[in-house]
C-alpha positions in Angstrom: 100.8 -38.6 -4.7 103.1 -35.8 -3.3 103.8 -35.3 0.4 101.9 -32.0 0.1 98.8 -33.8 -1.0 99.1 -36.3 1.8 99.6 -33.7 4.5 96.7 -33.3 6.9 94.6 -30.1 6.5 95.8 -27.1 8.5 93.7 -25.5 11.3 90.5 -23.8 10.2 90.7 -20.1 10.7 88.4 -18.9 13.5 85.8 -16.3 12.5 86.4 -13.0 14.3 83.9 -12.2 16.9 82.9 -8.9 15.3 82.2 -10.7 12.0 80.1 -13.3 13.8 78.0 -10.5 15.4 77.7 -8.8 12.0 76.5 -11.9 10.2 74.1 -12.8 13.0 72.6 -9.3 13.0 72.2 -9.3 9.2 70.6 -12.7 9.2 68.3 -11.9 12.1 67.1 -8.7 10.4 66.2 -10.7 7.3 64.5 -13.5 9.2 62.6 -11.2 11.5 61.4 -9.1 8.6 60.3 -12.2 6.6 58.6 -14.2 9.4 57.8 -11.8 12.2 59.2 -11.9 15.7 57.1 -14.7 17.1 57.7 -17.1 14.2 61.4 -16.5 14.0 63.6 -19.2 15.6 67.1 -18.7 16.8 68.1 -22.0 15.0 66.9 -20.5 11.7 68.8 -17.2 12.3 72.0 -19.0 13.2 71.7 -21.3 10.2 71.1 -18.3 7.9 74.3 -16.7 9.2 76.3 -19.9 8.9 76.6 -20.7 12.6 75.0 -22.9 15.3 72.5 -21.6 17.8 75.3 -21.5 20.4 76.9 -18.6 18.5 73.7 -16.5 19.1 73.8 -17.2 22.8 77.5 -16.4 23.0 77.0 -13.0 21.5 73.4 -12.1 22.6 71.3 -12.9 25.6 68.5 -14.3 23.5 65.9 -13.4 20.9 64.8 -10.1 22.7 68.4 -8.9 23.0 69.2 -9.8 19.4 66.1 -8.0 18.2 67.0 -4.9 20.3 70.6 -5.0 19.0 69.3 -4.7 15.4 67.1 -1.7 16.2 69.9 -0.1 18.3 72.5 -0.4 15.6 70.2 1.0 12.9 69.3 3.9 15.2 72.9 4.6 16.0 73.8 4.5 12.3 71.0 6.9 11.4 72.1 9.5 14.1 75.7 9.2 13.0 74.6 9.8 9.4 72.4 12.8 10.3 75.2 14.5 12.3 77.7 13.8 9.5 75.3 15.3 7.0 74.6 18.4 9.2 78.4 18.7 9.5 79.5 22.2 10.5 76.5 24.0 9.1 76.1 27.2 11.1 72.9 28.3 9.4 69.8 27.0 11.2 67.7 26.5 8.0 70.5 24.6 6.3 71.2 22.3 9.3 67.5 21.6 9.7 67.1 20.9 5.9 70.0 18.5 5.9 68.8 16.6 8.9 65.2 16.4 7.7 66.4 15.1 4.3 68.4 12.2 5.8 65.7 11.1 8.2 62.9 11.4 5.6 65.0 9.3 3.2 65.4 6.6 5.8 61.7 6.6 6.6 60.8 6.2 2.9 63.6 3.7 2.1 63.8 1.4 5.1 60.4 -0.2 5.5 62.1 -3.2 7.2 63.2 -1.2 10.1 59.8 0.3 10.5 58.1 -3.1 10.5 60.6 -4.4 13.1 60.2 -1.3 15.3 56.4 -1.5 15.2 56.3 -5.2 16.0 58.8 -4.8 18.9 56.9 -1.8 20.3 53.6 -3.7 20.2 55.2 -6.7 21.9 56.7 -4.5 24.6 53.2 -3.3 25.5 52.2 -6.8 26.6 55.5 -8.5 27.5 57.7 -7.5 30.4 60.9 -9.1 29.0 60.6 -7.2 25.8 59.8 -4.0 27.6 63.0 -4.4 29.6 64.9 -4.3 26.3 62.8 -1.6 24.5 62.6 1.0 27.4 66.4 1.6 27.8 66.8 1.5 24.0 64.2 4.2 23.5 65.7 6.3 26.3 69.2 6.1 24.9 67.8 7.1 21.5 66.1 10.2 23.0 69.1 11.1 25.0 71.3 11.0 21.9 68.8 13.1 20.0 68.7 15.6 22.8 72.5 16.0 22.8 72.4 16.4 19.0 69.7 19.1 19.2 71.6 21.0 21.9 74.8 20.8 19.8 73.1 22.1 16.7 71.4 24.8 18.6 74.7 26.0 20.1 76.5 25.9 16.8 73.8 27.7 14.9 73.2 30.4 17.6 69.6 29.4 18.3 67.8 28.8 21.5 65.5 25.8 21.4 61.8 26.7 22.0 61.7 23.9 24.6 64.1 21.9 26.7 66.3 19.6 24.4 65.0 16.5 26.2 61.4 17.5 25.3 62.5 18.5 21.8 64.0 15.1 21.4 60.9 13.4 22.6 58.8 15.4 20.1 61.1 14.5 17.2 61.4 10.9 18.2 57.6 10.5 18.3 57.2 12.3 15.0 59.8 10.1 13.3 58.2 6.9 14.6 54.8 8.2 13.7 55.8 9.0 10.1 57.4 5.6 9.8 54.1 3.9 10.9 52.0 6.0 8.6 54.4 5.3 5.7 53.8 1.5 6.3 50.0 2.0 6.2 49.8 4.5 3.4 53.0 4.8 1.4 51.3 6.8 -1.4 50.4 9.6 0.9 53.4 9.6 3.2 56.3 10.1 0.7 59.8 11.1 1.4 58.9 14.7 0.4 55.9 14.6 2.9 58.1 13.3 5.7 60.8 15.9 4.9 58.3 18.7 5.0 56.8 17.5 8.3 60.2 17.2 9.9 61.4 20.5 8.6 58.2 22.2 10.0 58.6 20.8 13.5 62.4 21.2 13.7 62.1 24.8 12.5 59.5 25.5 15.3 61.7 23.8 17.9 64.9 25.6 16.9 63.4 29.0 16.3 65.0 31.5 18.7 62.7 32.7 21.4 62.4 36.5 21.9 64.6 37.9 24.6 63.0 38.5 27.9 62.2 42.0 29.0 
């Protein structure tokens, strides 16, 4: 046997922290979607990701934080995708159409996120610890949406019919409502239906108001 074959194994490469988080989030999304929040155990999530439960606690505060991180990441990804799709469109109808298409596609194509969001929101209604995670997450989502609406309005030369914060709340509630209705009745709430609903509301919100006087 050669010296090389007799040599002790070298050090095992340590998994980068960002990869650990990525694998934990992906595994958690699968486990939560399959079993529901209450029946999902951190041990199972860690095992599915290829780690021990300690890896979960070293990256997330607990199950609520891990759940919230999944929803936060997906929301951030959606907003980034929407704004990238809107791009530098300076025509209001074009910008609205692009945004509505992206969001409607997500509503029709990501039932997992809708189920997770519904379950977490329902749990927040009766559990203070969950509400402490959900409330700032929802506020951050609405704040980001408000900034995006204000940016699009400025770029397209429109004046929102209402304050951007209120416009963001309306769009946020409509998007969540469409997601819930899609879960309950997917045959009726299609991607086309969701796109038309979003286009109608966004057009009303971004339609320029008549000048005073």
